[in-house]
C-alpha positions in Angstrom: 17.0 -8.9 11.6 16.3 -5.6 9.9 18.6 -2.7 9.2 18.0 0.3 11.4 18.5 3.8 9.9 17.9 7.1 11.6 17.2 9.6 8.9 15.3 12.8 8.2 13.1 11.2 5.5 11.8 7.9 4.3 13.5 7.0 1.0 10.9 6.9 -1.8 11.5 5.0 -5.1 9.9 5.5 -8.4 9.3 3.5 -11.6 10.3 5.3 -14.7 9.4 8.7 -13.2 11.9 10.5 -15.6 10.7 8.4 -18.5 6.8 8.4 -18.7 7.0 7.0 -22.3 8.3 3.7 -20.9 6.1 0.8 -20.0 4.9 1.5 -16.4 5.0 -2.2 -15.5 7.8 -4.6 -14.7 8.4 -8.2 -13.5 11.6 -9.1 -11.7 13.1 -12.4 -10.3 13.2 -11.6 -6.6 16.5 -13.1 -5.8 18.3 -11.3 -8.7 16.6 -8.0 -7.8 17.6 -8.3 -4.1 21.2 -9.0 -5.0 21.3 -6.0 -7.4 19.8 -3.6 -4.9 21.9 -4.9 -2.1 20.7 -4.2 1.5 19.0 -0.9 0.6 15.7 -2.8 0.5 16.2 -3.8 4.1 15.9 -0.2 5.2 12.3 0.9 5.6 11.2 2.8 2.4 8.2 3.5 0.2 7.4 3.6 -3.4 5.2 5.8 -5.7 4.1 2.6 -7.5 2.4 -0.6 -6.4 4.3 -3.7 -5.6 3.4 -7.4 -5.5 6.0 -9.6 -3.7 5.7 -13.4 -4.1 7.9 -15.5 -1.7 8.4 -19.0 -2.9 9.7 -20.4 0.3 8.9 -20.1 4.1 11.4 -18.2 6.4 12.3 -14.8 7.2 10.2 -11.7 7.8 9.0 -8.5 6.2 8.0 -5.3 7.7 4.8 -3.6 6.3 4.3 -0.3 8.2 4.1 -1.3 11.9 3.7 -5.1 11.4 6.4 -7.7 11.1 5.1 -10.5 9.0 6.5 -14.1 9.1 6.9 -15.4 5.6 5.4 -18.7 4.8 5.5 -20.8 1.6 4.0 -19.0 -1.3 3.2 -15.9 0.6 2.1 -13.0 -1.6 2.3 -9.3 -0.2 0.5 -6.4 -1.8 2.4 -3.2 -1.0 0.5 0.0 -1.6 1.7 3.3 -2.9 3.5 5.3 -0.1 3.2 2.3 2.3 6.4 1.8 4.4 8.0 -1.7 4.1 11.3 -3.4 4.3 12.8 -6.8 3.5 14.9 -8.6 6.0 18.6 -9.0 5.2 18.5 -12.4 3.3 19.4 -11.6 -0.3 18.8 -15.2 -1.5 15.0 -15.5 -1.2 13.5 -16.9 -4.4 10.2 -15.4 -5.8 8.7 -12.8 -8.0 8.5 -9.1 -7.8 5.9 -7.0 -9.9 6.0 -3.4 -10.1 3.4 -1.1 -11.8 2.2 2.5 -11.7 -1.3 3.6 -11.3 -1.4 5.0 -14.9 -0.8 1.3 -16.0 -3.4 -0.2 -13.7 -6.4 2.1 -13.3 -8.8 1.8 -16.2 -12.0 0.3 -14.7 -14.3 0.0 -11.7 -12.7 -3.5 -11.1 -9.3 -1.9 -10.8 -10.7 0.5 -8.2 -12.2 -2.4 -6.3 -8.8 -4.3 -6.4 -6.9 -1.2 -5.4 -9.0 -0.8 -2.1 -9.1 -4.5 -1.2 -5.7 -5.9 -2.2 -3.8 -2.7 -1.8 -5.4 -1.3 1.4 -3.9 1.8 2.9 -3.0 1.3 6.5 -3.5 -2.3 6.5 -1.2 -5.1 5.3 -2.5 -7.6 2.7 -0.9 -10.9 2.9 -2.1 -14.1 1.1 -0.9 -17.7 1.1 -1.4 -19.5 -2.2 -2.1 -23.2 -2.3 -0.3 -25.5 -4.8 -3.1 -25.1 -7.4 -3.1 -21.3 -7.3 0.7 -21.2 -7.2 0.7 -23.2 -10.5 -1.9 -20.7 -12.0 0.1 -17.8 -10.7 3.3 -19.1 -12.3 1.5 -19.4 -15.6 0.5 -15.8 -15.5 4.0 -14.7 -14.6 5.4 -16.7 -17.5 3.0 -15.1 -19.9 3.8 -11.6 -18.6 7.5 -12.2 -19.2 6.8 -13.4 -22.8 5.0 -10.2 -23.5 7.8 -8.1 -21.9 10.3 -9.8 -24.1 8.2 -8.8 -27.2 7.0 -5.2 -26.5 6.5 -4.3 -30.1 3.9 -7.0 -30.6 0.4 -5.8 -31.5 -1.5 -5.0 -28.3 1.4 -6.1 -26.0 0.7 -3.6 -23.3 -3.0 -4.4 -23.2 -2.1 -8.1 -22.9 0.1 -7.4 -20.0 -2.4 -5.3 -18.3 -5.1 -8.0 -18.7 -2.7 -10.6 -17.4 -2.0 -8.6 -14.3 -5.6 -8.0 -13.6 -6.5 -11.6 -14.1 -3.8 -12.5 -11.6 -5.0 -10.1 -9.1 -8.6 -11.1 -9.5 -7.7 -14.7 -8.9 -5.9 -13.8 -5.7 -9.0 -11.7 -4.5 -11.2 -14.7 -5.3 -9.0 -16.8 -2.9 -9.6 -14.3 -0.1 -13.2 -14.0 -0.8 -13.6 -17.8 -0.8 -11.8 -18.1 2.6 -14.2 -15.4 4.0 -17.3 -16.8 2.2 -17.9 -13.2 0.9 -19.0 -12.9 -2.7 -17.2 -10.4 -4.9 -19.7 -7.8 -6.0 -19.3 -4.2 -7.4 -23.0 -3.2 -7.6 -23.2 -0.7 -4.8 -23.1 2.9 -5.9 -22.0 3.9 -2.3 -18.9 1.6 -2.9 -17.7 3.6 -5.9 -18.3 6.9 -4.1 -16.4 5.7 -1.1 -13.5 4.8 -3.3 -13.7 8.4 -4.8 -13.5 9.8 -1.3 -10.6 7.6 -0.4 -8.7 8.9 -3.5 -9.3 12.4 -2.5 -8.4 11.8 1.1 -5.1 10.2 0.0 -4.2 13.2 -2.1 -5.2 15.8 0.4 -5.2 14.5 4.0 -2.3 16.8 5.0 -4.0 19.9 3.5 -7.7 19.5 4.2 -9.6 18.0 7.3 -13.1 19.5 6.3 -15.7 16.9 5.6 -17.7 19.6 3.8 -14.8 20.3 1.5 -14.5 16.6 0.5 -18.2 16.3 0.0 -18.3 19.5 -2.2 -15.5 18.0 -4.3 -17.6 14.9 -4.8 -20.7 17.1 -5.6 -22.7 15.6 -2.7 -23.7 16.8 0.7 -21.8 16.2 3.9 -24.7 14.1 5.1 -24.6 11.9 2.0 -20.8 11.4 2.4 -21.5 10.3 6.1 -24.0 7.8 4.9 -21.6 6.4 2.3 -18.7 5.9 4.8 -21.0 4.5 7.5 -22.4 2.1 5.0 -19.0 0.9 3.8 -16.8 0.8 6.8 -18.9 1.8 9.8 -16.9 5.0 10.3 -17.7 8.8 9.8 -15.7 10.8 7.2 -14.0 12.7 10.1 -12.9 9.4 11.6 -11.4 8.3 8.3 -9.6 11.6 7.9 -8.1 11.3 11.4 -7.1 7.7 10.7 -5.2 8.7 7.7 -3.4 11.6 9.5 -2.5 9.4 12.4 -1.2 6.6 10.1 1.2 9.2 8.5 2.1 10.6 11.9 3.1 7.2 13.1 5.2 6.5 9.9 7.1 9.7 10.4 7.6 9.2 14.1 8.7 5.5 13.8 10.7 5.6 10.6 12.4 9.0 10.6 14.4 11.2 13.1 12.3 14.3 12.3 11.6 16.6 15.2 8.0 16.7 16.4 7.8 20.1 15.1 8.8 18.9 11.7 6.3 16.1 11.8 3.3 18.3 12.7 4.3 20.8 9.9 4.3 18.0 7.3 0.9 16.9 8.4 -0.6 20.5 8.0 -0.7 21.4 11.8 0.2 24.8 12.9 0.0 24.5 16.6 2.4 22.0 18.4 0.2 21.7 21.6 -3.0 20.9 19.4 -1.1 18.2 17.4 0.2 16.6 20.7 -3.5 16.6 22.0 -4.7 15.3 18.7 -2.3 12.5 18.5 -2.7 11.5 22.2 -6.6 11.5 21.7 -6.3 9.0 18.9 -3.4 6.9 19.9 -3.5 7.0 23.7 0.1 8.3 24.2 1.9 11.5 23.2 4.0 11.6 20.0 7.3 11.6 22.0 6.2 8.6 24.1 5.1 6.7 20.9 8.5 7.3 19.4 10.2 6.3 22.7 8.3 3.0 22.9 9.3 2.4 19.2 13.1 2.6 20.1 12.5 0.2 22.9 11.3 -2.4 20.5 7.5 -2.1 21.4 4.8 -1.3 19.1 1.1 0.0 19.2 
């Protein structure tokens, strides 16, 4: 059972936003954190940071954007920046919660790879750890906690960063082993695709021009099209539309904003054009999409 809340905005939480000098990383005991935050976390919300949630026990559910996930033993969820999610109302769920800002995490091509595979915008990432990996994961968490307790030790922040990355890399290895896909980062197109995705995430509600994104990357529109086609089988314009529609759905489903306010936030100036645009990509009008949501259905 999830709390329902009709509001004009989606609550967004930050990690040390007013104190950039503080360590941009934290590990919490999930049960203690939930009890301290009360039922606020059961209301759909977002973060400006990344979140890893490790549930020890099976039971309950978790909303990630438009999907309600059943929690199984040793489920790990990866919540991206700005992704909408909500816990259920059970405050006694044991587990771990890891928070970190992009400035703490992003320092190499490997980090970029993990960002766009574990923390995938518009798609929930949910892994189940077996007993062996749960043991390894617990060891990483214990080592992180030790470093957090001694922040003045030489190289402590670097140690925590390496431990976090090692933990995430091991989880990605699990997924790749299950899909029988090798982990590789040798494709130039892949890195350029990540650059495009970063630009898109920053400007999707201001710019829909493929040429503008290509120019920002110092490549041609044709090259950008080749990159996205090679990586995900979609054109740049399709990916731009996907990101706009994702945000439109979030605003329609999780806020009580008027349609006119939604289209304004997404950079549209003409209401009729927005309605046609949304219907072309989703199959129903914005108002019908919202109505279906209140009836308990989803798309």
